[in-house]
C-alpha positions in Angstrom: -0.1 -0.1 -0.3 1.4 3.4 -0.8 2.8 5.3 2.5 2.8 8.8 3.2 5.7 10.9 4.1 6.8 14.2 5.1 9.6 16.3 4.5 11.1 19.2 6.5 14.4 20.7 5.4 17.7 20.9 7.6 19.3 23.9 8.9 20.7 25.9 6.3 24.5 25.9 6.0 26.9 28.5 4.5 26.3 27.8 1.2 23.8 29.7 -1.1 20.7 27.6 -1.6 18.5 27.4 -4.4 15.1 28.9 -4.1 13.8 26.0 -4.3 14.0 25.4 -0.6 11.8 27.4 1.1 9.0 25.8 -0.5 9.8 22.5 0.8 8.7 23.4 4.1 6.7 20.7 4.7 6.3 19.0 1.5 3.9 15.7 1.0 5.5 12.9 -0.7 4.0 9.4 -2.0 6.3 6.8 -0.8 6.4 3.5 -2.9 7.0 0.1 -0.6 11.2 -0.8 -1.2 9.5 -4.1 -2.4 7.3 -2.6 -5.2 11.0 -0.8 -6.8 12.1 -3.6 -8.9 8.4 -3.8 -10.6 8.5 0.0 -12.0 9.1 -0.1 -15.6 6.6 2.5 -16.8 7.6 6.6 -17.6 4.3 7.0 -15.1 3.3 4.1 -12.7 0.0 4.1 -11.6 0.0 1.2 -9.3 -3.3 0.3 -7.6 -3.7 -3.3 -6.8 -6.3 -3.2 -3.6 -8.3 -0.4 -2.8 -10.1 -1.0 0.7 -12.2 1.8 1.7 -10.3 3.6 5.0 -7.2 1.8 4.4 -5.0 5.1 3.8 -3.5 6.7 6.9 -5.2 9.9 7.6 -2.3 13.0 7.7 -4.8 14.8 10.2 -8.9 15.7 9.6 -9.7 19.1 7.9 -13.1 19.9 6.6 -13.1 20.5 3.2 -16.0 21.2 0.7 -17.4 18.5 -0.8 -16.1 17.4 -4.1 -18.7 18.8 -6.8 -21.6 16.5 -8.1 -22.2 17.9 -11.0 -19.1 18.6 -13.5 -18.7 20.8 -16.8 -17.3 17.4 -18.4 -19.4 14.2 -17.9 -17.5 10.7 -16.4 -17.0 9.0 -19.1 -16.8 4.8 -18.3 -14.2 2.8 -20.5 -15.6 -1.0 -21.3 -13.1 -3.4 -19.7 -13.2 -5.9 -23.2 -9.7 -6.4 -24.7 -10.5 -5.7 -28.2 -10.3 -8.5 -31.2 -8.8 -5.8 -33.4 -7.8 -2.6 -33.1 -9.6 0.8 -33.2 -8.4 1.1 -37.2 -5.6 -0.8 -38.8 -1.7 0.0 -38.6 -0.1 2.2 -41.2 2.8 -0.1 -41.7 4.2 -3.5 -39.6 7.8 -4.2 -38.8 8.2 -7.7 -37.9 10.6 -8.3 -34.8 11.7 -11.9 -34.9 14.0 -10.9 -37.4 15.5 -8.3 -35.3 16.6 -11.3 -32.4 13.4 -10.9 -30.6 11.5 -13.2 -28.9 8.4 -13.5 -26.7 9.6 -14.0 -23.1 7.7 -17.2 -21.6 4.5 -17.1 -19.4 6.6 -17.7 -16.1 8.0 -14.0 -16.3 3.9 -13.1 -16.1 3.5 -11.4 -12.6 7.1 -10.6 -12.3 6.8 -6.8 -13.5 10.5 -8.0 -14.8 11.1 -4.9 -17.8 11.9 -7.0 -20.6 12.0 -4.4 -23.3 11.9 -0.6 -24.1 10.2 1.1 -27.2 10.3 5.0 -27.9 10.6 7.4 -30.7 13.7 9.3 -31.4 11.4 11.6 -33.6 8.2 10.5 -36.0 10.6 8.8 -38.2 12.9 6.6 -36.3 12.4 4.3 -33.4 14.8 2.8 -30.4 13.6 -1.1 -29.6 15.6 -2.6 -27.0 14.9 -5.8 -25.4 16.4 -8.5 -23.4 18.3 -11.4 -25.4 17.6 -14.7 -24.2 19.8 -17.2 -22.6 21.0 -18.1 -19.2 21.7 -14.8 -16.7 24.7 -14.5 -14.9 26.0 -12.7 -12.0 29.4 -10.9 -11.6 31.4 -12.0 -9.4 30.6 -10.6 -5.8 27.6 -9.8 -6.6 24.6 -10.7 -4.4 21.5 -13.3 -4.6 19.3 -10.7 -5.6 21.5 -9.1 -8.5 22.5 -10.5 -11.8 23.7 -9.5 -15.2 21.5 -9.9 -18.7 22.0 -9.0 -22.0 20.1 -5.7 -23.8 20.2 -5.7 -27.6 19.5 -2.3 -29.1 18.1 -1.6 -32.4 17.3 2.1 -34.2 14.8 1.6 -36.9 14.1 3.7 -39.6 10.2 3.9 -40.4 8.6 2.8 -42.1 10.8 0.1 -43.8 12.2 -0.8 -40.4 15.9 -0.8 -41.7 18.4 -0.9 -39.0 20.5 2.2 -38.8 22.4 1.5 -35.4 22.9 -1.6 -33.4 24.2 -2.3 -29.8 24.5 -4.6 -27.0 24.3 -3.3 -23.3 24.8 -5.4 -20.2 22.5 -3.9 -17.4 22.5 -5.6 -13.9 19.0 -5.7 -12.6 15.1 -6.5 -14.1 13.8 -2.8 -13.7 13.5 0.2 -16.1 16.7 0.8 -17.8 16.0 3.3 -20.4 14.4 7.0 -20.7 14.2 8.8 -23.8 14.7 12.8 -23.9 12.8 15.0 -26.1 16.2 16.1 -28.3 16.5 12.6 -29.6 19.1 11.6 -26.9 18.1 8.9 -23.9 19.1 8.2 -20.3 20.8 4.2 -19.7 20.7 3.4 -15.9 22.8 0.9 -14.6 24.1 0.0 -11.4 25.5 3.5 -9.9 25.7 5.1 -12.9 23.6 7.3 -15.6 24.4 7.6 -19.0 23.2 9.5 -21.9 23.3 7.8 -25.4 22.1 9.3 -28.9 20.9 8.2 -32.0 24.0 6.5 -33.1 24.1 4.6 -29.6 27.0 6.2 -28.6 27.0 6.5 -24.5 29.0 8.9 -22.5 28.8 8.5 -18.8 27.1 11.8 -16.8 26.1 11.1 -13.5 27.7 8.5 -10.5 25.8 8.0 -7.6 27.6 6.7 -4.4 25.5 3.4 -4.7 23.3 1.6 -6.8 20.7 4.1 -8.7 17.4 2.0 -8.5 14.9 4.2 -10.3 14.5 7.3 -11.7 12.1 9.9 -13.2 11.5 13.5 -14.6 9.4 16.0 -14.7 7.3 16.7 -18.0 9.8 19.6 -19.6 12.8 16.9 -18.2 14.5 20.1 -16.3 14.2 17.7 -13.1 15.5 14.0 -12.3 14.2 12.6 -9.2 16.3 9.8 -7.8 16.7 6.5 -5.7 19.4 4.7 -4.9 20.3 3.2 -2.1 23.7 4.3 0.1 24.7 3.0 3.3 25.5 6.2 5.5 29.0 5.1 6.5 30.3 4.4 3.3 33.1 6.7 2.2 32.6 9.3 -0.4 33.9 8.8 -3.9 35.7 11.7 -6.1 32.8 12.6 -8.7 29.8 10.7 -7.1 26.3 13.2 -6.9 26.7 14.7 -3.3 24.7 15.5 -0.7 25.3 18.9 0.1 24.7 19.7 3.9 22.0 22.4 2.4 19.8 20.4 0.7 19.3 17.9 3.4 16.0 16.8 4.5 14.2 15.0 7.0 11.6 12.5 6.2 9.5 10.8 8.0 6.9 7.9 7.3 4.2 6.6 9.4 4.8 9.2 12.2 8.8 8.2 12.8 11.1 10.7 12.0 14.6 10.8 11.0 16.9 13.5 12.0 19.0 15.4 9.4 22.8 13.9 9.5 25.5 16.2 10.7 27.9 16.4 7.8 31.1 14.2 7.6 29.8 12.2 10.7 28.5 8.7 9.3 25.4 7.2 11.6 25.1 3.5 10.6 21.3 3.9 12.0 20.3 5.8 9.1 18.2 4.4 6.1 20.1 3.1 3.4 17.7 4.8 0.7 18.0 8.0 -0.5 16.0 10.5 -2.8 17.4 13.3 -4.5 16.0 16.4 -6.8 18.7 17.3 -9.4 19.0 19.6 -12.1 19.2 17.2 -15.3 21.6 20.1 -17.4 23.9 20.3 -14.3 23.8 17.6 -12.0 23.1 20.5 -9.2 21.5 18.9 -6.2 18.6 20.7 -5.2 17.4 18.2 -2.5 18.7 15.1 -0.9 16.7 13.1 2.2 17.2 9.7 3.6 13.8 7.4 3.6 13.4 3.9 4.2 11.3 3.2 1.1 11.3 4.3 -2.6 9.8 8.0 -3.2 7.2 8.6 -6.2 7.4 12.5 -6.5 5.1 14.1 -8.9 6.8 17.5 -9.8 6.3 19.7 -13.1 9.1 23.0 -13.4 6.9 24.9 -11.1 6.5 22.7 -8.1 5.3 19.5 -6.6 2.0 18.4 -5.6 0.8 17.2 -2.2 -2.7 15.7 -1.6 -4.5 16.6 2.1 -7.0 14.3 3.0 -10.2 15.6 4.9 -13.5 14.3 6.7 -14.8 10.9 5.0 -13.1 10.3 1.5 -12.8 13.9 0.6 -8.9 14.4 -0.5 -7.5 18.0 -1.5 -4.6 18.4 -3.9 -2.2 21.2 -3.4 0.2 22.4 -6.0 3.2 23.9 -3.9 5.6 26.1 -6.1 9.5 25.6 -5.7 9.3 29.6 -5.5 7.0 29.8 -2.3 3.2 29.9 -1.9 0.6 27.0 -2.9 -2.5 27.0 -5.2 -5.1 24.6 -4.6 -6.0 22.4 -7.7 -9.5 20.7 -6.7 -10.9 17.8 -4.7 -11.2 14.4 -5.4 -13.2 11.9 -4.0 -11.6 8.2 -3.1 -11.8 5.5 -1.0 -7.5 5.3 -1.3 -4.8 7.6 -1.3 -5.0 8.9 -5.1 -2.3 8.7 -6.9 -0.9 11.5 -9.2 1.3 12.1 -12.4 1.9 15.2 -14.4 1.3 14.7 -18.2 1.8 17.7 -19.4 3.8 20.9 -17.7 -0.1 22.1 -16.6 -2.4 18.7 -16.5 -2.2 16.5 -13.9 -4.0 12.8 -14.0 -5.2 11.4 -10.6 -6.1 7.7 -10.0 -8.9 7.5 -7.0 -10.8 4.3 -6.3 -14.4 4.6 -6.2 -14.4 2.0 -3.6 -17.1 -1.8 -4.4 -16.4 -3.6 -7.2 -12.7 -2.1 -7.4 -12.9 0.2 -10.0 -11.0 3.5 -10.5 -11.6 6.8 -11.5 -9.3 8.9 -13.8 -9.8 13.1 -13.0 -7.9 15.1 -15.3 -7.0 18.6 -13.5 -5.4 21.8 -14.4 -3.2 23.7 -12.7 -5.3 26.4 -12.6 -8.0 24.3 -10.8 -10.1 23.7 -13.7 -11.4 20.1 -13.9 -11.1 19.0 -17.7 -12.6 15.6 -18.0 -13.3 12.1 -16.0 -13.2 8.3 -17.0 -14.3 5.7 -15.3 -12.2 2.4 -15.6 -13.2 -1.4 -15.0 -12.0 -3.4 -12.0 -11.1 -6.1 -14.9 -8.3 -3.7 -15.9 -5.5 -4.2 -13.3 -1.7 -3.0 -13.1 -2.0 0.1 -15.1 1.1 2.2 -16.8 1.0 5.1 -18.2 3.1 6.6 -21.0 3.1 9.9 -21.8 4.0 11.6 -25.0 7.0 14.3 -25.2 4.5 17.0 -25.7 1.7 15.9 -23.2 -0.4 15.7 -26.0 -1.5 12.3 -25.6 -1.3 9.7 -23.0 -1.2 5.7 -23.3 -2.7 3.7 -20.4 -1.9 -0.2 -20.8 -3.5 -2.5 -18.3 -4.1 -6.4 -17.9 -7.4 -7.7 -18.8 -8.6 -10.4 -16.4 -11.8 -12.1 -16.0 -13.0 -11.1 -12.8 -12.0 -8.0 -10.5 -9.1 -8.6 -8.1 -9.5 -8.6 -4.7 -8.6 -9.7 -1.1 -11.2 -12.1 -1.8 -10.8 -13.2 -5.3 -6.7 -13.1 -5.6 -5.6 -13.3 -9.6 -4.1 -16.2 -10.7 -1.9 -16.8 -14.1 -4.8 -18.4 -16.0 -7.1 -14.9 -15.4 -5.1 -12.7 -17.2 -6.4 -12.2 -20.7 -4.0 -10.0 -22.5 -3.0 -6.6 -22.2 -5.4 -3.5 -23.4 -4.0 -0.4 -24.5 -5.6 2.8 -24.8 -4.5 6.0 -26.2 -6.4 8.9 -24.9 -6.1 12.7 -26.0 -5.1 14.7 -22.9 -7.1 17.6 -23.7 -10.7 15.5 -23.3 -9.7 12.2 -22.2 -10.9 10.7 -25.5 -10.3 7.3 -26.8 -8.1 7.9 -29.9 -6.7 4.3 -30.2 -7.6 1.0 -28.7 -5.6 -2.1 -29.4 -3.9 -5.4 -27.9 -0.6 -5.6 -27.2 1.0 -9.2 -27.2 2.9 -10.7 -25.4 2.0 -9.0 -22.3 4.3 -6.9 -20.4 3.3 -6.4 -17.2 6.3 -4.1 -16.8 5.3 -2.0 -20.0 8.1 -0.9 -22.6 5.8 -1.9 -25.5 4.1 1.2 -26.5 5.4 4.3 -27.8 4.1 8.0 -28.6 5.9 10.3 -31.0 7.3 13.8 -30.3 4.5 15.1 -32.7 1.7 13.1 -31.2 0.8 11.8 -34.5 2.3 8.4 -34.5 2.0 5.6 -31.9 3.9 2.5 -31.8 2.9 -0.9 -30.5 4.4 -4.4 -29.7 1.7 -6.8 -30.8 1.7 -10.4 -32.4 5.0 -10.6 -33.7 5.5 -7.1 -34.9 6.0 -3.3 -34.1 2.3 -2.0 -35.2 2.4 2.2 -36.5 -0.7 4.0 -36.4 -0.9 7.7 -37.8 -3.2 9.4 -35.7 -4.8 12.7 -36.3 -3.4 15.7 -34.9 -4.7 15.6 -31.3 -6.6 19.0 -29.5 -4.7 21.7 -28.2 -4.1 21.2 -24.2 -5.9 23.6 -22.4 -4.3 27.3 -21.7 -3.7 29.2 -18.3 -6.2 31.9 -18.0 -5.5 35.5 -18.5 -6.3 37.0 -15.1 -3.6 37.0 -12.6 -3.7 33.7 -10.9 -4.4 33.3 -6.9 -1.5 32.3 -4.6 -2.3 31.1 -1.3 0.4 31.6 1.6 2.5 28.4 1.9 1.8 26.7 4.9 
């Protein structure tokens, strides 16, 4: 279950600090259990397996006005069937067997291993990477939970599918390893390092962490990185490692248990090993660093971060806290569980809420100026949702496993219950379905859907080929109001 955490900044030191810090007192952050980290392989992960009414821990009750019962945008139910064929045929298909890809065995389904990645470099080139079948092996000195595997990478020219570049990489865990950037480059994660690659698949190391880099994510503008790494507090510092500057230290409390800010230069073996940082991607400057017992999912845009505050009953208040100070209420949602939220564009936030009985979820899109843009109701027979966002934020892909019954504590999931994997492409502006298709083999950690930079093309790994669909121009995203925006005092 998702836990809640509160961050408080440490005492400023003599080094000048960026303006991000005054607004981070306090910051509410969603914390993922450490055991869930190996299953994270989507650009943005919405993992809501079981939503039990009242299960989320209250962070203090406040009397918020109720969520409006009538909205200008009517809630739209999404069907739970797995389509026999896509909404419309693909423009072309690129067979993947000649590239060396073979479908992973059924034994991997449910393990949430990242088996592949699919990304557009630009509208006319794809980067396709996948695990090379073969025996997994451990390097000398590696633990029982780590292993090495070979990843084949190919750049494909469209529509012919000609291979213009290829490479073979070695990675050392099962989770996501590749993130595409908007300029045609990409980030490759392995062990304690982060490298940047180009369309020729040349790699250049850019960051090295004091311990294994377990997970990372970016804001929609890709200006900031949020990283999670495992770094024992007593480990000696190495020259060239990403630092933990004293002025960026924060105090993090999870479930009411707080850890103090460590004294600079004084190792404390009792401190948790997990470290979360916010860094500027272009410079590597550390904006915030904190130790916690669990991996942290922090939804941010280039302006600030989102916190959710629980009110009476099932009411949740969503608040945008600005890095420069102040905050703005985005809206209120009703949810029987702690809602999850992700920025799908600089000015649009997608909230996934639990509807209670039946296990269904509700998708609520909010603008950062507080407008409720659209709502969709999802089926309880569509589980383990993953999000893929287009580079310009105009489209989002929501892929789920289609099962034959609602999953709950009384009716758990069995591998025989999975019917396949469903991909829905939604217009971010209005929530309408632009494309619906199946993906096979089912990859429960994602990596089988891509959206081009223009939002005009979608690629899906399905039935032995990469199927590429040409879409009409997506609707324009909502524009901010021209009137001055009211910013509430930070609290």
